[in-house]
Every structure is written in structure tokens, then in C-alpha cells.
SEFI-370957 format. One record per residue (C-alpha): residue in one letter; x, y, z. Coordinates in Angstrom, 2 decimals. Each point is the difference from the previous one (the first is absolute). Example, Ala and Ser with C-alpha at 12.3 -4.5 7.8 and 13.67 -1.06 7.14 Angstrom:
BEGIN
code: a	u: 12.30	v: -4.50	w: 7.80
code: s	u: 1.37	v: 3.44	w: -0.66
END
This chain:
BEGIN
code: x	u: -53.36	v: 58.99	w: -43.88
code: x	u: 2.43	v: -2.97	w: -0.11
code: x	u: 2.92	v: 2.33	w: -0.69
code: x	u: -0.78	v: 2.07	w: 3.10
code: x	u: -0.21	v: -3.20	w: 2.09
code: x	u: 3.41	v: -1.14	w: -1.22
code: x	u: 1.54	v: 3.37	w: 0.86
code: x	u: -1.43	v: -0.23	w: 3.52
code: x	u: 1.52	v: -3.46	w: 0.46
code: x	u: 3.43	v: 1.26	w: -1.08
code: x	u: -0.25	v: 2.82	w: 2.53
code: x	u: -0.91	v: -2.54	w: 2.70
code: x	u: 3.00	v: -2.25	w: -0.81
code: x	u: 2.36	v: 2.96	w: 0.12
code: x	u: -1.41	v: 0.97	w: 3.43
code: x	u: 0.58	v: -3.57	w: 1.26
code: x	u: 3.62	v: -0.01	w: -1.17
code: x	u: 0.62	v: 3.40	w: 1.53
code: x	u: -1.45	v: -1.03	w: 3.35
code: x	u: 2.35	v: -3.06	w: 0.13
code: x	u: 3.10	v: 2.11	w: 0.31
code: x	u: 0.60	v: 1.80	w: -3.21
code: x	u: 2.18	v: -2.13	w: -2.31
code: x	u: 3.50	v: -1.03	w: 1.28
code: x	u: -0.17	v: 1.81	w: 3.35
code: x	u: -0.83	v: -3.29	w: 1.78
code: x	u: 2.66	v: -2.12	w: -1.84
code: x	u: 3.57	v: -0.38	w: 1.40
code: x	u: 2.30	v: 2.32	w: -1.89
code: x	u: 3.18	v: -1.27	w: -1.70
code: x	u: 2.18	v: 0.88	w: 3.04
code: x	u: -2.27	v: -1.21	w: 2.81
code: x	u: 1.31	v: -3.15	w: 1.72
code: x	u: -0.66	v: -1.74	w: 3.33
code: x	u: 2.97	v: 0.24	w: 2.37
code: x	u: 0.60	v: -2.07	w: 3.17
code: x	u: 2.50	v: 0.43	w: 2.82
code: x	u: 2.13	v: -3.00	w: 0.94
code: x	u: -0.27	v: -1.12	w: 3.64
code: x	u: 0.76	v: -3.09	w: 2.08
code: x	u: -2.55	v: -2.79	w: -0.28
code: x	u: -0.55	v: -3.51	w: 1.27
code: x	u: 0.84	v: -2.65	w: -2.56
code: x	u: 0.39	v: -3.74	w: -0.01
code: x	u: 2.79	v: -1.50	w: -2.05
code: x	u: -0.55	v: -3.50	w: -1.29
code: x	u: 2.89	v: -2.12	w: -1.15
code: x	u: -0.63	v: -3.28	w: -1.80
code: x	u: 2.24	v: -3.03	w: -0.28
code: x	u: -0.54	v: -3.07	w: -2.20
code: x	u: -0.74	v: -2.97	w: 2.25
code: x	u: -0.22	v: -3.78	w: -0.08
code: x	u: -2.53	v: -1.87	w: 2.16
code: x	u: 0.79	v: -3.29	w: 1.72
code: x	u: -1.63	v: -2.08	w: 2.70
code: x	u: 1.60	v: 0.18	w: 3.42
code: x	u: 0.88	v: -3.65	w: -0.64
code: x	u: 0.56	v: -1.40	w: -3.49
code: x	u: 1.24	v: -3.52	w: 0.69
code: x	u: 1.07	v: -2.34	w: -2.77
code: x	u: -1.17	v: -3.57	w: 0.70
code: x	u: 2.34	v: -2.83	w: -0.98
code: x	u: -0.03	v: -3.70	w: 0.98
code: x	u: 2.83	v: -1.36	w: 2.18
code: x	u: -0.13	v: -3.39	w: -1.68
code: x	u: -0.19	v: -1.09	w: -3.63
code: x	u: -2.98	v: -1.83	w: -1.40
code: x	u: -3.19	v: 0.16	w: -2.04
code: x	u: -2.90	v: 2.15	w: 1.19
code: x	u: -2.81	v: -2.39	w: 0.89
code: x	u: -2.53	v: 2.50	w: 1.36
code: x	u: -0.69	v: 3.73	w: -0.23
code: x	u: -2.22	v: 1.41	w: 2.73
code: x	u: -0.15	v: 3.70	w: -0.98
code: x	u: -0.80	v: 2.25	w: -2.96
code: x	u: 1.68	v: 3.13	w: -1.26
code: x	u: -1.07	v: 3.08	w: 1.95
code: x	u: -1.42	v: -2.05	w: 2.87
code: x	u: 0.41	v: 1.29	w: 3.56
code: x	u: 1.98	v: -2.40	w: 2.17
code: x	u: 1.17	v: -0.03	w: 3.61
code: x	u: 3.46	v: -0.76	w: 1.32
code: x	u: 0.56	v: -3.77	w: 0.28
code: x	u: -2.73	v: -0.94	w: -2.48
code: x	u: 0.95	v: -2.84	w: -2.39
code: x	u: 0.36	v: 1.32	w: -3.56
code: x	u: 1.03	v: -3.16	w: -1.89
code: x	u: 1.39	v: -3.50	w: 0.55
code: x	u: 3.10	v: -1.57	w: -1.55
code: x	u: 0.06	v: -3.78	w: -0.63
code: x	u: 0.87	v: -1.47	w: 3.43
code: x	u: 0.02	v: -3.82	w: -0.37
code: x	u: 3.79	v: -0.20	w: 0.31
code: x	u: 0.00	v: 2.23	w: 3.06
code: x	u: -2.79	v: -1.97	w: 1.67
code: x	u: 2.04	v: -3.20	w: -0.49
code: x	u: 3.00	v: 1.73	w: 1.56
code: x	u: -2.13	v: 0.93	w: 3.01
code: x	u: -1.15	v: -3.61	w: 0.42
code: x	u: 3.58	v: -1.26	w: -0.22
code: x	u: 1.21	v: 2.57	w: 2.53
code: x	u: -2.83	v: -0.96	w: 2.34
code: x	u: 1.06	v: -3.67	w: -0.22
code: x	u: 3.55	v: 1.00	w: 0.91
code: x	u: -1.31	v: 1.87	w: 3.02
code: x	u: -1.97	v: -3.05	w: 1.11
code: x	u: 3.06	v: -2.24	w: -0.43
code: x	u: 2.18	v: 2.39	w: 1.99
code: x	u: -2.61	v: 0.15	w: 2.76
code: x	u: -0.03	v: -3.80	w: 0.15
code: x	u: 3.80	v: 0.05	w: 0.41
code: x	u: -0.42	v: 2.39	w: 2.92
code: x	u: -2.47	v: -2.38	w: 1.64
code: x	u: 2.41	v: -2.91	w: -0.42
code: x	u: 2.86	v: 2.04	w: 1.45
code: x	u: -2.11	v: 0.93	w: 2.99
code: x	u: -0.82	v: -3.69	w: 0.54
code: x	u: 3.76	v: -0.63	w: 0.02
code: x	u: 0.39	v: 2.60	w: 2.75
code: x	u: -2.63	v: -1.84	w: 2.05
code: x	u: 1.86	v: -3.32	w: -0.44
code: x	u: 3.32	v: 1.65	w: 0.89
code: x	u: -1.52	v: 1.42	w: 3.17
code: x	u: -1.32	v: -3.47	w: 0.96
code: x	u: 3.46	v: -1.51	w: -0.60
code: x	u: 1.55	v: 2.68	w: 2.17
code: x	u: -2.44	v: -0.67	w: 2.81
code: x	u: 0.78	v: -3.72	w: -0.17
code: x	u: 3.74	v: 0.68	w: -0.01
code: x	u: -0.31	v: 2.35	w: 2.96
code: x	u: -1.88	v: -2.69	w: 1.96
code: x	u: 2.63	v: -2.62	w: -0.79
code: x	u: 2.75	v: 2.46	w: 0.88
code: x	u: -1.66	v: 0.70	w: 3.37
code: x	u: -0.17	v: -3.73	w: 0.79
code: x	u: 3.61	v: -0.51	w: -1.03
code: x	u: 1.10	v: 2.96	w: 2.13
code: x	u: -1.79	v: -1.43	w: 3.03
code: x	u: 1.55	v: -3.43	w: -0.58
code: x	u: 3.46	v: 1.49	w: -0.39
code: x	u: -0.35	v: 2.06	w: 3.20
code: x	u: -1.12	v: -3.08	w: 1.97
code: x	u: 2.88	v: -2.02	w: -1.47
code: x	u: 2.51	v: 2.61	w: 1.17
code: x	u: -1.44	v: -0.23	w: 3.53
code: x	u: 0.15	v: -3.77	w: -0.01
code: x	u: 3.50	v: 0.06	w: -1.38
code: x	u: 1.13	v: 2.38	w: 2.72
code: x	u: -1.43	v: -2.43	w: 2.57
code: x	u: 1.80	v: -2.95	w: -1.64
code: x	u: -3.32	v: -1.61	w: -0.91
code: x	u: 0.68	v: -0.24	w: -3.73
code: x	u: 3.13	v: -0.10	w: -1.97
code: x	u: 1.50	v: 2.37	w: -2.59
code: x	u: -1.55	v: -1.93	w: -2.88
code: x	u: -3.56	v: 0.64	w: 1.17
code: x	u: 0.82	v: 3.69	w: 0.57
code: x	u: 1.49	v: 0.35	w: -3.49
code: x	u: -3.01	v: -1.73	w: -1.52
code: x	u: -2.39	v: 2.48	w: 1.69
code: x	u: 2.14	v: 2.90	w: -1.14
code: x	u: 0.00	v: -1.23	w: -3.59
code: x	u: -3.77	v: -0.36	w: 0.05
code: x	u: -0.37	v: 3.56	w: 1.27
code: x	u: 2.29	v: 1.44	w: -2.67
code: x	u: -1.85	v: -1.96	w: -2.70
code: x	u: -3.32	v: 1.42	w: 1.23
code: x	u: 1.40	v: 3.58	w: -0.05
code: x	u: 1.25	v: -0.56	w: -3.53
code: x	u: -3.51	v: -1.09	w: -0.96
code: x	u: -1.37	v: 3.25	w: 1.53
code: x	u: 2.44	v: 2.09	w: -2.05
code: x	u: -0.93	v: -1.90	w: -3.12
code: x	u: -3.72	v: 0.56	w: 0.70
code: x	u: 0.63	v: 3.73	w: 0.46
code: x	u: 1.82	v: 0.10	w: -3.36
code: x	u: -2.98	v: -1.76	w: -1.52
code: x	u: -2.31	v: 2.75	w: 1.28
code: x	u: 2.27	v: 2.69	w: -1.47
code: x	u: -0.01	v: -1.83	w: -3.34
code: x	u: -3.79	v: -0.37	w: 0.12
code: x	u: -0.45	v: 3.71	w: 0.74
code: x	u: 2.35	v: 0.86	w: -2.86
code: x	u: -2.09	v: -2.24	w: -2.27
code: x	u: -3.12	v: 1.88	w: 1.09
code: x	u: 1.62	v: 3.36	w: -0.78
code: x	u: 1.13	v: -1.26	w: -3.39
code: x	u: -3.47	v: -1.29	w: -0.76
code: x	u: -1.54	v: 3.30	w: 1.07
code: x	u: 2.41	v: 1.83	w: -2.31
code: x	u: -1.16	v: -2.30	w: -2.76
code: x	u: -3.59	v: 1.00	w: 0.80
code: x	u: 0.85	v: 3.70	w: -0.21
code: x	u: 1.76	v: -0.53	w: -3.31
code: x	u: -2.97	v: -1.93	w: -1.34
code: x	u: -2.38	v: 2.70	w: 1.27
code: x	u: 2.08	v: 2.67	w: -1.75
code: x	u: -0.26	v: -2.02	w: -3.20
code: x	u: -3.76	v: -0.25	w: 0.51
code: x	u: -0.30	v: 3.74	w: 0.61
code: x	u: 2.01	v: 0.69	w: -3.16
code: x	u: -2.17	v: -2.37	w: -2.00
code: x	u: -3.18	v: 1.62	w: 1.35
code: x	u: 1.38	v: 3.46	w: -0.78
code: x	u: 0.78	v: -1.06	w: -3.56
code: x	u: -3.53	v: -1.36	w: -0.24
code: x	u: -1.41	v: 3.29	w: 1.33
code: x	u: 1.91	v: 1.83	w: -2.74
code: x	u: -2.26	v: -1.77	w: -2.47
code: x	u: -2.89	v: 2.06	w: 1.42
code: x	u: 0.95	v: 3.51	w: -1.10
code: x	u: -1.65	v: 2.56	w: 2.28
code: x	u: -0.55	v: 3.73	w: -0.26
code: x	u: 2.76	v: 1.90	w: 1.82
code: x	u: -2.24	v: 3.02	w: 0.61
code: x	u: -3.59	v: 1.20	w: -0.02
code: x	u: -0.82	v: 1.65	w: -3.30
code: x	u: -1.03	v: -0.65	w: -3.58
code: x	u: 1.28	v: -2.66	w: -2.38
code: x	u: 1.73	v: 1.23	w: -3.13
code: x	u: 0.33	v: -1.83	w: -3.30
code: x	u: 0.26	v: -3.81	w: -0.04
code: x	u: 2.30	v: -0.92	w: -2.91
code: x	u: 0.23	v: -3.66	w: 1.11
code: x	u: -3.09	v: -2.20	w: -0.11
code: x	u: -0.73	v: -3.54	w: 1.25
code: x	u: 2.48	v: -2.47	w: -1.49
code: x	u: 2.77	v: 2.58	w: -0.46
code: x	u: 3.48	v: -0.83	w: 1.32
code: x	u: 1.27	v: 2.56	w: 2.51
code: x	u: 3.30	v: 0.35	w: 1.81
code: x	u: 1.65	v: 2.28	w: 2.57
code: x	u: 2.43	v: 1.09	w: -2.72
code: x	u: -2.72	v: 1.02	w: -2.47
code: x	u: 0.58	v: 3.52	w: -1.32
code: x	u: -3.70	v: 0.88	w: 0.22
code: x	u: -1.88	v: -0.17	w: 3.31
code: x	u: -3.11	v: -2.13	w: 0.19
code: x	u: -1.95	v: 3.11	w: 1.04
code: x	u: 0.28	v: 3.21	w: 2.00
code: x	u: -2.03	v: 0.90	w: 3.08
code: x	u: -0.48	v: 3.73	w: 0.55
code: x	u: -1.08	v: 1.47	w: 3.32
code: x	u: -1.88	v: 3.11	w: -1.11
code: x	u: -1.58	v: 1.07	w: 3.29
code: x	u: 2.63	v: 2.72	w: 0.01
code: x	u: 1.80	v: 1.12	w: -3.15
code: x	u: 3.55	v: 1.20	w: -0.34
code: x	u: 0.36	v: 2.80	w: -2.54
code: x	u: 3.54	v: 0.54	w: -1.27
code: x	u: 1.17	v: 3.31	w: -1.43
code: x	u: 3.27	v: 1.91	w: -0.30
code: x	u: 1.00	v: 3.40	w: 1.37
code: x	u: 2.99	v: 1.97	w: -1.22
code: x	u: 3.17	v: 0.31	w: 2.01
code: x	u: -0.64	v: 3.72	w: 0.47
code: x	u: -3.48	v: -0.70	w: 1.40
code: x	u: 1.44	v: -2.47	w: 2.50
code: x	u: 2.76	v: 2.40	w: 1.04
code: x	u: -2.52	v: 2.80	w: 0.48
code: x	u: -2.22	v: -2.23	w: 2.15
code: x	u: 2.96	v: -1.12	w: 2.10
code: x	u: 1.20	v: 3.56	w: 0.63
code: x	u: -3.39	v: 1.47	w: 0.86
code: x	u: -1.01	v: -2.84	w: 2.35
code: x	u: 3.31	v: -0.76	w: 1.73
code: x	u: 0.47	v: -3.32	w: -1.75
code: x	u: -1.87	v: -2.21	w: -2.45
code: x	u: -1.64	v: -2.17	w: 2.67
code: x	u: -1.56	v: 3.06	w: 1.61
code: x	u: -1.05	v: 1.22	w: -3.43
code: x	u: -1.85	v: -3.26	w: -0.69
code: x	u: -1.78	v: 0.16	w: 3.36
code: x	u: -1.09	v: 3.59	w: -0.63
code: x	u: -0.87	v: -0.55	w: -3.66
code: x	u: -3.64	v: 0.79	w: -0.82
code: x	u: -2.36	v: -2.54	w: -1.48
code: x	u: 0.34	v: -0.58	w: -3.73
code: x	u: -2.60	v: -0.68	w: -2.67
code: x	u: -0.02	v: -2.51	w: -2.83
code: x	u: -1.24	v: 0.76	w: -3.49
code: x	u: -1.09	v: -3.18	w: -1.76
code: x	u: 0.61	v: -0.94	w: -3.62
code: x	u: -3.45	v: 1.26	w: -1.04
code: x	u: 0.73	v: 3.47	w: 1.38
code: x	u: -2.16	v: -0.32	w: 3.12
code: x	u: 1.34	v: 0.54	w: 3.51
code: x	u: 0.01	v: -3.02	w: 2.32
code: x	u: -2.41	v: 0.55	w: 2.90
code: x	u: 2.52	v: -0.93	w: 2.74
code: x	u: 3.06	v: 2.04	w: 0.88
code: x	u: 3.37	v: -1.65	w: 0.47
code: x	u: 2.92	v: 0.32	w: 2.37
code: x	u: 3.66	v: 0.00	w: -0.96
code: x	u: 1.68	v: -2.70	w: 2.09
code: x	u: 3.54	v: -0.48	w: -1.28
code: x	u: 2.65	v: 0.77	w: -2.60
code: x	u: 2.69	v: -2.14	w: -1.53
code: x	u: 2.72	v: 2.14	w: 1.60
code: x	u: 2.15	v: -0.43	w: -3.12
code: x	u: 0.18	v: 2.41	w: -2.91
code: x	u: -0.22	v: -1.69	w: -3.38
code: x	u: 3.12	v: 1.13	w: -1.83
code: x	u: -1.68	v: -0.45	w: -3.39
code: x	u: -3.07	v: 2.15	w: 0.73
code: x	u: 1.08	v: 2.14	w: 2.96
code: x	u: -3.17	v: -0.93	w: 1.88
code: x	u: -0.96	v: -1.74	w: 3.23
code: x	u: -2.73	v: -2.65	w: 0.11
code: x	u: -2.83	v: 0.91	w: 2.40
code: x	u: -2.82	v: -2.26	w: 1.19
code: x	u: -3.47	v: 1.13	w: 1.12
code: x	u: -2.66	v: -2.24	w: 1.54
code: x	u: -3.66	v: 0.26	w: -1.06
code: x	u: -2.87	v: -1.88	w: 1.60
code: x	u: -1.92	v: -2.11	w: -2.52
code: x	u: -3.23	v: -1.14	w: 1.71
code: x	u: -2.00	v: -0.05	w: -3.25
code: x	u: 2.81	v: -1.86	w: -1.84
code: x	u: -0.14	v: 2.65	w: -2.72
code: x	u: 3.79	v: 0.16	w: -0.28
code: x	u: 1.66	v: -2.93	w: -1.73
code: x	u: 3.57	v: -1.15	w: 0.30
code: x	u: 1.97	v: 1.03	w: -3.08
code: x	u: -2.13	v: 3.09	w: -0.66
code: x	u: 1.28	v: 3.51	w: -0.65
code: x	u: -0.95	v: 3.54	w: 0.92
code: x	u: 1.41	v: 3.27	w: 1.27
code: x	u: 0.79	v: 1.05	w: 3.54
code: x	u: -1.20	v: 3.55	w: 0.75
code: x	u: 1.79	v: 1.92	w: 2.75
code: x	u: -1.67	v: 3.28	w: 1.03
code: x	u: 1.92	v: 2.84	w: 1.61
code: x	u: -1.60	v: 3.20	w: 1.29
code: x	u: 1.61	v: 3.40	w: -0.74
code: x	u: -1.46	v: 2.86	w: 2.01
code: x	u: 2.13	v: 2.69	w: -1.67
code: x	u: -0.44	v: -0.87	w: -3.65
code: x	u: -0.12	v: 2.64	w: -2.75
code: x	u: -2.87	v: -1.00	w: -2.29
code: x	u: -0.72	v: 1.36	w: -3.47
code: x	u: -2.94	v: -1.01	w: -2.19
code: x	u: 1.07	v: -2.14	w: -2.93
code: x	u: -1.96	v: 2.27	w: -2.36
code: x	u: 2.27	v: 2.88	w: 1.11
code: x	u: 3.06	v: -1.78	w: -1.42
code: x	u: 1.46	v: -0.66	w: -3.42
code: x	u: 2.02	v: -3.10	w: -0.90
code: x	u: 2.89	v: 0.48	w: -2.43
code: x	u: 2.52	v: -2.79	w: -0.63
code: x	u: -0.52	v: -1.64	w: 3.41
code: x	u: 0.29	v: 3.36	w: 1.72
code: x	u: -2.77	v: 1.84	w: 1.83
code: x	u: -0.60	v: 3.76	w: -0.20
code: x	u: -2.34	v: 2.56	w: 1.60
code: x	u: -0.59	v: 3.71	w: -0.47
code: x	u: 1.00	v: 1.98	w: 3.10
code: x	u: -1.68	v: 3.42	w: 0.40
code: x	u: 2.25	v: 2.76	w: 1.37
code: x	u: -0.97	v: 3.14	w: 1.93
code: x	u: -0.67	v: 1.85	w: -3.29
code: x	u: -2.36	v: -2.76	w: -1.20
code: x	u: 2.45	v: -1.17	w: -2.62
code: x	u: 0.34	v: -3.75	w: -0.56
code: x	u: 3.29	v: -1.93	w: -0.12
code: x	u: 0.39	v: -3.44	w: -1.53
code: x	u: 1.65	v: -2.03	w: 2.79
code: x	u: 1.13	v: -3.62	w: 0.25
code: x	u: -0.98	v: -1.97	w: 3.12
code: x	u: 0.85	v: -3.46	w: 1.33
code: x	u: -2.82	v: -2.28	w: 1.12
code: x	u: -0.44	v: -3.30	w: 1.79
code: x	u: -0.48	v: -2.86	w: -2.48
code: x	u: -2.98	v: -1.27	w: 2.03
code: x	u: -3.20	v: 2.05	w: -0.20
code: x	u: -3.75	v: -0.28	w: 0.47
code: x	u: -0.92	v: 0.98	w: -3.57
code: x	u: -1.18	v: 3.48	w: 1.08
code: x	u: 2.96	v: 1.75	w: 1.64
code: x	u: 3.77	v: -0.21	w: -0.14
code: x	u: 2.24	v: 0.20	w: 3.08
code: x	u: 2.77	v: 2.50	w: -0.72
code: x	u: 3.47	v: -0.80	w: 1.33
code: x	u: 1.86	v: 2.98	w: -1.49
code: x	u: -0.58	v: 3.07	w: -2.17
code: x	u: -2.76	v: 1.52	w: 2.18
code: x	u: -0.20	v: 1.34	w: 3.52
code: x	u: -2.80	v: 0.93	w: 2.34
code: x	u: -1.62	v: 3.29	w: -0.95
code: x	u: 0.72	v: -0.26	w: -3.74
code: x	u: -2.92	v: 0.74	w: -2.31
code: x	u: -0.66	v: -2.06	w: -3.12
code: x	u: -2.59	v: -0.02	w: -2.77
code: x	u: -2.33	v: -2.93	w: 0.63
code: x	u: -1.90	v: -0.28	w: -3.32
code: x	u: 0.26	v: 0.95	w: -3.64
code: x	u: 3.80	v: 0.00	w: -0.13
code: x	u: 0.11	v: -1.07	w: -3.68
code: x	u: -0.73	v: 3.59	w: -1.06
code: x	u: 2.73	v: 1.53	w: 2.20
code: x	u: 3.43	v: 1.19	w: -1.04
code: x	u: 3.06	v: 0.60	w: 2.15
code: x	u: 0.03	v: 3.60	w: 1.27
code: x	u: -3.63	v: 0.63	w: -0.89
code: x	u: -1.95	v: 2.32	w: 2.31
code: x	u: -3.35	v: -1.33	w: 1.19
code: x	u: -2.98	v: 1.05	w: 2.06
code: x	u: 0.03	v: -2.30	w: 3.04
code: x	u: -3.34	v: -1.37	w: 1.15
code: x	u: -0.77	v: -2.27	w: 2.89
code: x	u: -1.29	v: -3.43	w: -1.03
code: x	u: -3.46	v: 1.00	w: 1.30
code: x	u: -0.01	v: 3.20	w: -2.07
code: x	u: 1.13	v: -1.89	w: -3.05
code: x	u: -2.75	v: -2.61	w: 0.40
code: x	u: -2.60	v: 2.74	w: 0.35
code: x	u: 1.17	v: 1.61	w: -3.24
code: x	u: -0.17	v: -3.38	w: -1.75
code: x	u: -3.55	v: -0.62	w: 1.26
code: x	u: -1.16	v: 3.42	w: -1.27
code: x	u: 1.61	v: -0.69	w: -3.35
code: x	u: -1.74	v: -3.35	w: -0.29
code: x	u: -3.35	v: 1.52	w: 0.93
code: x	u: 0.47	v: 2.77	w: -2.53
code: x	u: 0.80	v: -2.52	w: -2.69
code: x	u: -3.17	v: -1.94	w: 0.77
code: x	u: -2.14	v: 3.16	w: -0.17
code: x	u: 1.62	v: 1.08	w: -3.24
code: x	u: -0.68	v: -3.38	w: -1.51
code: x	u: -3.63	v: 0.09	w: 1.16
code: x	u: -0.58	v: 3.50	w: -1.40
code: x	u: 1.55	v: -0.93	w: -3.33
code: x	u: -2.22	v: -3.04	w: -0.27
code: x	u: -3.04	v: 2.04	w: 0.94
code: x	u: 0.74	v: 2.58	w: -2.71
code: x	u: 0.54	v: -2.72	w: -2.58
code: x	u: -3.33	v: -1.59	w: 0.90
code: x	u: -1.80	v: 3.34	w: -0.16
code: x	u: 1.60	v: 0.83	w: -3.29
code: x	u: -1.22	v: -3.27	w: -1.41
code: x	u: -3.47	v: 0.71	w: 1.35
code: x	u: 0.04	v: 3.44	w: -1.59
code: x	u: 0.52	v: -1.52	w: -3.38
END
């Protein structure tokens, strides 16, 4: 009874296997391969350049006067605004100089006041001399009339004349006194201006003791603390203020790239204006969420490297980018007539790339191709070795040999064959397990 049951189960398993396709009929044969035809496709080329990130302003802060730091008002990494006081240098000497200069200004102003008083006195003397001269003139004129009429003699006339000439001399002397007084005023005023210049210089030197931020940004390291001696000639700056609202990203393009841009855009300036937005890959491999714009180039080719320095601006509203950081500039370029081949359809041998081209007789030929160094990890962009309309084997090329004749399938046909083979394998495995279980049960 058990033996008959086992025989029935074997017959059932055989029927299952037969209904699934009959052995190897559903498996791809040794010469069946998927073949694709090469055509033009849209592709995006991405070129990367190592880049250095800097703030749009990285200003080294140095004192203009020497002295000890008496007060620090900021901390490293603190946001500051332009004109904000960062630290103070000992200013007692400079304050004393300001007081001395102010005293000199006051003294010079007093000299001006005295000189102006001299002008007033000189004017009064002139008025008095003019009055005396007028009286003497009148007396002299009357004396001439009397003399003509024989009323007085020559002595009286000469005396009147002498008095008049003496009065006129006094007028001239008074006028000279006014000129001298005015000159004294001008000299005193010049002394005031000189003293005021000295005061302004002293105040400026005092203001240098209050070192202010030259820009709005973030404070860098602070190597000098309170009590440290600093000087304008110090090799190390007191700190650096970085304006990071916009970042400048520096990278280098080859001379050939620059020449190509210049030729295709009628000049480099036009090329920069027409240049598409660029992306920035950060040090952790992520892409920065703001695109950048190329704004300028150095205009000079570095003879040592054969490259041109290029600068792109990136907005930095979140302050994610830091001055001194690094990354990679990514420049994308669309190609609407690219010849794409799947990477799995190629073989790499000693830095060379090969494919199998299928001819009209379905024979394969081992052919070298040239590809773009940049790729998306799935396809290669072919620059030479293939043309539109060529057919190549897209999968399973490791089992091919040059000149071998194959049966060409479309990728869809090939996938269907693979699916049937996988299903058959599952059914065969299930039937074998079922027979084994039944055999064990029969025992």
C-alpha cells in the first residue's frame, strides 16, 4: 500500500516538472545573449574641481600702536559688526598726549584773542591820528589863506605845515600798526590750526588704542590675551574677522578649458556671464543646498600648474560654510547627442575599455572604445569606437569570445527567458524536496 503511494507521488512530481517547460527548454542556451542598438541619448556630464572656501572678507586685525592689551571684549567665533570694539591697548600715554595737545590749542586760541585786541587798539590809534590829521589840515589851509592876505608871516605858515605833516605821519604809522596787528592775528590763527592738528593727531593715536572690527563677520582665533604686548609689526595678527554672508570658493580650470570657453562664447567675459550655476560638494560628500555663480577669474595662467584660478560666490545664510574649508566644485554640462553604453556591457583591461559589437551575421567582435572619465555609475559616455546604429552585447560578455556567433535577443526577451528559468528552478527544488519528504514518510 505504501509502495503504491510512493509510486503515485513520483508520477505526480514528473508531471509537475514536465508542465513547467520540459527541462532546459526555458533556460537561455549557451549562445543566447541580449543585444542593444546604440542611439543618441541625453546625458549630463559632471566635472569636479578641488576647491577652497573663504569668506568674502577675511580681514586680519592688527593694532596701529604698540602697547599691552588691557581689555578684550569678544570671544572666538563671536559675531561682530563693523566698527565694534574688539580690544583695548593701554592708552594712558596717548590720553596724556591728548591733554597736552588740548592745552596747546587753548594757548594758541588765547594768542589769537590777544592779537585781535591789538587790532582793536591799532584801529583806535588810526582813528585818533586821522582826527588830528584833519585838524592839522584845516589849520594849515587857514594859515595859507591868512599868509596870502598878509595877516601872518612865513613862520606861522611853516609851523602849520609842519603840524599837518606830523599828523599825516602819525596816520601812516597807525595804518602800519593795523597791518602788523592783522599779521599777528593771522600768525596766531596759524598757531591755532597747528595746535588743532596736533590735537587731532593725538586723538587719532588714542583712538588706535580701541581696535575695532573692520567688517561684519565672525571672530577667528585670539592668540593674544589681556596683558599681552602687541605691535603693528607683530608677525601674527591679533585676530581675523571673516564675513561669511557670502563665500568665495576658489578652484582651478585648465588652460584648455579656458580656451574652449573663450572660443565658444566670443570671449571669457561673455563665457562667465553665460556660465550655468555650479554646485559645491562638501567635505562629508553631501551637496551644498545653494547653487553658486562664477564671478571672476585671475586672468593669468599659472606657469607651474597650467591652470587659471576661478572664483564662485555661494550664499551662506545658514552659516554652514566656514572660511578655510574645502570641497569640490561640480560643473554640469548637458549633451543631447551622447552615445551611452551600460557599464555591464563593457570590459576593463589595463585601463582600456572594450565591448562586443554584433555584426550583420550575429558574430561578435571584441572592440576597444574611448569613454568620458566622468560617469554616473550606470552608463559610460562613448567618445570614439562606436557609432549610432551599432549593436553590442549588453550582458554576459564574460562568456563571449571574439568571432563567436550568437543568437541575438532583445533585452525584454532575455529577461523573460531568465524569469522562466528562475521559476523552473524553484519548481524543481520544490518537487525534489517533496519527493524527499515522501520518501522519508514511506520508510
